[in-house]
KOLMIMAR-767398 format. One line per 5 residues: number of its first residue (from 0); for each residue x, y, z of N, C-alpha, C. Coordinates in pm, whole numbers, m for minus. Each point is the difference from the previous one (the first is absolute). Example, Ala and Ser with C-alpha at 12.3 -4.5 7.8 and 13.67 -1.06 7.14 Angstrom:
0) 1319,m569,780,m89,119,0,90,120,0 | m35,105,m72,82,119,6,m77,109,73
This chain:
0) 10321,3315,4685,61,117,m29,m45,53,m139 | m12,m104,m84,m40,45,m144,m146,59,0 | m83,m67,80,m146,39,21,4,136,60 | 90,49,81,m20,121,67,51,107,m91 | 98,m30,m71,44,97,m113,m101,1,m101
5) m78,m88,m48,m111,29,m86,m108,64,57 | m18,0,126,m100,66,72,27,149,8 | 135,37,26,45,132,7,m16,73,m143 | 29,m89,m106,m7,45,m136,m154,44,m46 | m76,m88,59,m142,21,m22,m52,120,51
10) 34,25,130,m35,124,66,52,126,m52 | 121,m8,m46,73,117,m49,m70,19,m145 | m32,m96,m81,m71,23,m120,m138,67,22 | m74,m41,98,m103,67,27,8,149,32 | 82,45,70,32,141,48,45,80,m111
15) 89,m55,m73,55,91,m121,m85,6,m101 | m119,m87,m22,m92,17,m100,m69,130,18 | m16,56,125,m54,121,37,82,136,m30 | 106,m24,m62,101,99,m26,m64,109,m104 | m74,m77,m98,m72,87,m107,m139,52,33
20) m34,m26,128,m140,46,45,8,153,41 | m108,69,m2,m9,124,48,m66,10,128 | 34,89,86,m57,24,120,m128,59,m22 | m107,m51,83,m130,54,m3,m27,103,120 | 0,115,m30,m17,116,97,m140,43,31
25) m32,40,110,m151,35,14,m30,122,m62 | m125,m2,m87,m33,87,m99,m37,141,85 | 31,114,m80,m39,114,64,m157,30,11 | m54,m32,m113,m165,36,m1,m49,m158,m16 | m11,m84,82,m43,m141,m9,m148,5,m29
30) m31,m126,m69,m129,m31,m16,m6,m145,73 | m115,m79,8,m15,m108,76,94,m103,m44 | m3,m29,m147,82,m93,m69,139,19,30 | 44,105,m9,148,42,14,35,m15,153 | m67,36,93,22,m19,144,1,m156,30
35) m92,m74,m54,3,m144,18,134,m62,m56 | 29,48,m125,129,m68,m51,124,50,74 | m11,115,55,122,39,71,2,m62,149 | m110,m23,52,m2,m68,138,39,m160,m26 | m49,m53,m109,43,m133,m18,149,m6,m47
40) 47,91,m56,154,m6,m31,74,30,129 | m44,94,97,72,34,124,7,m137,81 | m107,m88,11,m9,m121,77,77,m90,m51 | 5,m36,m127,96,m86,m82,144,33,23 | 18,132,m6,146,45,26,41,m16,139
45) m79,m3,97,28,m14,149,38,m161,m6 | m88,m85,m54,22,m138,m6,135,m38,m59 | 32,65,m108,131,m19,m77,109,47,93 | 4,112,66,111,42,80,m2,m96,126 | m101,m54,43,7,m91,111,62,m133,m28
50) m13,m41,m137,73,m107,m54,147,30,m10 | 45,112,m35,138,20,0,53,27,132 | m69,36,95,39,1,145,33,m130,42 | m109,m91,m12,34,m143,44,95,m66,m74 | 24,29,m124,119,m51,m86,139,34,57
55) 14,142,35,125,20,52,33,m33,157 | m106,17,79,16,m40,137,23,m144,m1 | m74,m86,m76,13,m157,m5,128,m33,m33 | 56,65,m114,133,m52,m49,111,44,112 | m27,102,73,112,41,106,m20,m105,107
60) m115,m25,49,m24,m79,123,46,m148,m48 | m40,m52,m114,45,m130,m36,155,2,m11 | 65,94,m60,142,4,m5,78,m15,141 | m58,87,77,57,23,148,m7,m130,78 | m144,m54,m18,m12,m122,86,73,m115,m62
65) 7,m25,m115,87,m105,m77,149,7,27 | 52,133,23,138,0,57,24,m21,128 | m103,48,92,6,m17,139,m2,m169,32 | m90,m76,m79,m37,m136,27,126,m74,m49 | 58,43,m115,120,m76,m61,121,29,90
70) 12,124,33,130,7,87,3,m70,116 | m119,m16,88,m6,m66,109,41,m149,m20 | m29,m59,m96,49,m136,m41,146,m6,m31 | 56,104,m65,133,4,m49,94,5,122 | m33,61,101,86,29,120,45,m121,70
75) m110,m84,46,26,m121,80,m99,m90,m25 | 6,m136,23,m121,m106,m5,m109,46,94 | m114,m40,m27,m118,13,78,0,m42,148 | 75,m112,17,m8,m63,123,90,86,102 | 82,91,m51,87,88,86,m65,143,12
80) m113,21,m40,m47,133,6,m68,27,147 | 14,123,28,m46,50,127,m165,45,m18 | m50,45,114,m133,34,m22,m26,117,m94 | 94,92,9,m7,126,m66,31,m21,m147 | 93,m95,m21,33,m26,m154,m133,m84,m64
85) m60,m69,84,m121,m83,m49,m115,100,m34 | m3,106,79,m98,96,m31,33,89,m99 | 110,30,m49,45,80,m110,m21,m101,m125 | 9,m115,4,m19,m97,m105,m148,1,m35 | m71,m24,107,m164,6,m14,m56,133,m46
90) 67,101,40,m34,139,m37,19,17,m154 | 110,m43,m35,48,5,m144,m93,m76,m105 | m41,m117,65,m98,m79,m79,m137,75,m13 | m45,43,121,m128,74,m8,3,119,m75 | 106,76,m8,5,113,m72,m8,m37,m156
95) 81,m100,m27,7,m46,m142,m142,m37,m54 | m75,m79,89,m132,m44,m44,m94,129,m8 | m4,98,109,m83,110,m25,42,88,m128 | 123,8,m31,47,74,m120,m50,m63,m114 | 2,m142,0,m33,m67,m125,m158,17,m24
100) m72,m8,112,m141,30,m8,m43,134,m59 | 63,99,50,0,144,m49,39,10,m153 | 102,m75,m38,45,10,m131,m104,m76,m96 | m59,m94,39,m104,m91,m65,m125,92,m15 | m43,65,123,m120,90,m5,13,118,m77
105) 112,40,m41,14,114,m86,m36,m30,m147 | 12,m122,m40,m42,m36,m134,m147,34,m43 | m101,m45,70,m142,38,m35,m13,162,14 | 53,55,91,m24,131,25,68,87,m130 | 126,m32,m42,44,60,m101,m72,m23,m141
110) m50,m132,m17,m49,m23,m119,m142,41,m13 | m86,m7,113,m132,44,3,3,157,m23 | 74,53,84,19,151,13,36,66,m146 | 96,m68,m67,36,53,m126,m128,m12,m100 | m60,m115,13,m100,m29,m112,m120,108,33
115) m30,14,122,m107,107,29,42,142,m25 | 129,26,13,60,140,m42,m32,21,m145 | 41,m97,m88,m15,8,m135,m143,23,m48 | m96,m77,68,m137,12,m43,m57,134,61 | 40,50,99,m54,137,39,56,106,m89
120) 131,m31,m33,62,99,m84,m58,12,m139 | m40,m109,m50,m85,m7,m118,m115,84,m3 | m80,m39,103,m143,75,17,35,153,27 | 101,22,63,22,152,20,25,70,m125 | 76,m52,m88,40,60,m125,m114,m7,m106
125) m91,m106,3,m100,m14,m68,m122,120,14 | 6,30,127,m105,124,38,47,136,m17 | 131,m6,m42,79,121,m25,11,99,125 | 26,m71,93,m14,84,138,136,109,m3 | m38,114,65,95,113,m7,87,m31,117
130) 141,17,m13,91,m10,101,8,142,80 | 99,m24,98,23,124,69,97,116,m82 | 35,91,75,76,101,m67,150,m40,m33 | 77,70,m74,144,m45,m21,78,27,103 | m45,87,100,72,5,119,m2,m126,93
135) m106,m75,m9,m22,m122,69,85,m100,m62 | 25,6,m133,66,m99,m82,145,18,59 | 51,121,8,134,25,37,18,m50,156 | m85,17,78,18,m32,139,3,m161,10 | m86,m61,m82,m4,m150,9,143,m49,m60
140) 53,67,m107,120,m41,m56,121,28,116 | m3,92,73,91,29,111,3,m114,89 | m137,m22,49,5,m113,89,43,m123,m46 | m24,m33,m124,52,m138,m64,137,2,m9 | 54,121,m31,140,12,m25,92,m13,137
145) m70,28,109,68,m3,139,m8,m163,29 | m104,m70,m37,m17,m127,37,96,m82,m79 | 17,27,m131,111,m64,m91,128,30,56 | 47,110,37,116,41,50,35,m65,125 | m111,m22,88,18,m77,121,32,m150,m38
150) m59,m45,m85,36,m142,m50,144,m19,m43 | 54,123,m75,140,m9,m30,87,1,115 | m37,98,94,82,m3,134,12,m136,76 | m139,m57,m3,2,m137,64,93,m83,m66 | m3,10,m127,89,m97,m89,144,7,30
155) 41,131,0,136,26,16,52,m39,159 | m87,47,97,44,m25,127,m7,m154,44 | m114,m82,m65,6,m133,11,105,m74,m53 | 63,56,m128,116,m70,m63,122,26,95 | 17,119,56,102,36,74,13,m68,131
160) m120,m23,82,m18,m92,122,40,m143,m47 | m62,m62,m93,18,m132,m34,144,m19,m25 | 74,95,m86,130,m26,m16,84,m8,116 | m5,118,94,61,9,120,m4,m127,86 | m149,m40,28,m14,m126,50,64,m120,m34
165) 2,m15,m129,71,m126,m65,128,13,11 | 75,111,15,129,10,32,54,m38,128 | m91,47,94,21,m26,157,m20,m148,14 | m96,m75,m70,m14,m132,27,106,m85,m65 | 49,55,m119,108,m80,m73,123,m1,63
170) 37,151,71,119,1,71,15,m48,129 | m105,m18,66,m11,m60,144,m10,m154,m4 | m57,m43,m111,m37,m158,m14,121,m85,46 | 113,17,m39,110,m88,11,46,m2,163 | m41,101,73,29,20,134,m110,m28,102
175) m108,m58,m40,m115,m16,100,10,m134,66 | 108,m76,m9,23,m127,50,121,9,93 | 24,m73,110,117,m12,71,m17,106,117 | 135,44,31,5,101,112,m41,142,m55 | 1,44,m119,m45,121,m47,m130,25,m34
180) m93,m110,33,m131,16,m26,m79,105,86 | 34,12,113,m73,116,90,48,123,m66 | 96,19,m53,47,138,m49,m61,32,m130 | m14,m94,m89,m44,18,m134,m159,m39,m20 | m62,m62,90,m143,m47,m11,m79,136,m9
185) 22,97,87,m101,125,m14,16,69,m141 | 122,m13,m55,16,59,m141,m75,m91,m100 | 6,m124,12,m66,m86,m71,m143,17,m11 | m53,m18,126,m144,23,23,m58,144,m49 | 86,109,34,m21,134,m60,m6,5,m150
190) 100,m59,m69,0,m10,m130,m138,m73,m80 | m49,m103,68,m120,m59,m49,m120,90,18 | 1,63,124,m97,105,9,m13,122,m104 | 117,41,m24,15,116,m95,m35,m65,m147 | 36,m115,m34,m32,m49,m117,m157,m26,m21
195) m60,m47,111,m160,m23,6,m49,145,m27 | 44,99,70,m73,125,m5,26,56,m142 | 110,m27,m55,33,56,m150,m104,m70,m92 | 0,m129,20,m99,m83,m90,m141,38,9 | m36,43,111,m146,60,41,m8,129,m71
200) 92,95,6,m9,123,m71,m1,m20,m156 | 80,m93,m52,m13,m31,m147,m132,m58,m43 | m48,m84,83,m135,m47,m27,m113,98,12 | 14,87,90,m87,125,33,8,101,m109 | 113,3,m80,m7,104,m96,m61,m41,m140
205) m36,m128,m2,m66,m37,m124,m123,58,m3 | m100,m3,93,m126,56,m20,4,147,m2 | 99,67,62,7,144,m3,33,51,m150 | 101,m73,m46,52,33,m150,m118,m39,m101 | m66,m111,23,m96,m22,m100,m130,73,16
210) m56,39,118,m110,82,22,33,137,m30 | 91,55,40,57,126,m30,25,25,m147 | 32,m87,m70,14,16,m147,m140,m4,m67 | m69,m86,39,m142,m3,m50,m76,135,5 | 26,57,127,m77,114,19,64,125,m58
215) 133,m4,m24,79,120,m62,m32,4,m141 | m1,m138,m57,m33,m3,m149,m138,38,m38 | m105,m39,103,m133,45,m22,m10,152,27 | 45,61,81,m9,135,28,63,84,m106 | 116,m41,m60,70,48,m114,m72,10,m123
220) m73,m147,m28,m91,m4,m116,m112,101,4 | m69,24,130,m109,91,4,53,150,m27 | 129,23,59,34,135,m23,31,22,m147 | 64,m88,m72,23,16,m136,m123,1,m99 | m107,m67,40,m108,m9,m68,m116,113,42
225) m15,30,121,m87,113,42,52,123,17 | 115,25,7,64,150,41,92,24,m88 | m1,m43,m124,83,63,m110,m34,125,m55 | m127,36,17,m56,142,m51,55,119,97 | 54,m42,110,23,117,85,158,51,m32
230) 5,119,m22,123,76,m47,112,m29,108 | 121,m25,m38,101,m40,115,58,140,59 | 38,m27,113,54,113,86,127,51,m46 | 31,118,m52,136,34,m50,39,131,64 | 144,m6,20,51,144,39,86,66,m95
235) 2,134,m6,84,74,m85,34,123,57 | 117,64,m43,59,117,52,m22,114,m93 | m75,108,42,m32,105,m83,72,131,45 | 39,88,m96,85,116,29,m106,119,m13 | 41,109,81,m84,110,m20,101,134,49
240) m66,108,m11,79,110,32,39,1,150 | m63,m72,79,19,m15,153,102,m104,34 | 28,m84,m110,94,m111,35,m53,m131,m57 | 41,m113,63,m27,m129,m57,m112,m48,102 | m92,m94,m44,m107,m71,77,m40,m128,m62
245) m34,m61,109,m45,m158,m25,m151,m13,m17 | m44,m60,m127,m130,m11,m36,m40,m139,26 | m114,m28,32,m54,m155,17,m130,6,m104 | 4,m88,m88,m119,m19,m96,m55,m135,21 | m150,m11,22,m63,m110,23,m143,9,m56
């Protein structure tokens, strides 16, 4: 358990180191060096995102598999299992192994992807490559903001589902033995299902929040540094002999 916690902290430290990095955007008037740097960054960025995908899916699969495998042991001894219960137990073990493999595979993807991202980023800035227009920066910021908000949505929904599922399990647990087992067992099983889905949503929110925040901050930095010379859009009300009018200055 301690080793897994340290591994999670290691992966999070790798990802949050990129919060101060800027997004490399395709140059408007590229030369060969700039295009090479941009293509290298794009490939490394894809590898980094792949690592995050493996990380989130692996955590969800590992958690779901571990819960399925554990619950099958808790309900009754192995020698009393039916064929379907044995299949569920084996499926839980298989899912847990697959999730653990994806979780471990995410480590080199995230580490190598982030190292290559920084290398390409340095080359991009050393050559003084020109970025795209301010409108493109704003579009990129809006996309990143949607991803960030989706992460918060998953976080809130996951917390709510996990709470409801935990309450269902806790309230039905005293009644799943004896004569009332058939009545409360569906509630008990549904509660664990909601709890697992909620935990999956919580884990999935982590890459959305982290990646969304990285891209939001990068786009905001580009807007602040590259587009500050553009006059802001202002509205004013002017009066004349014909009445009042709305004026837009930009």
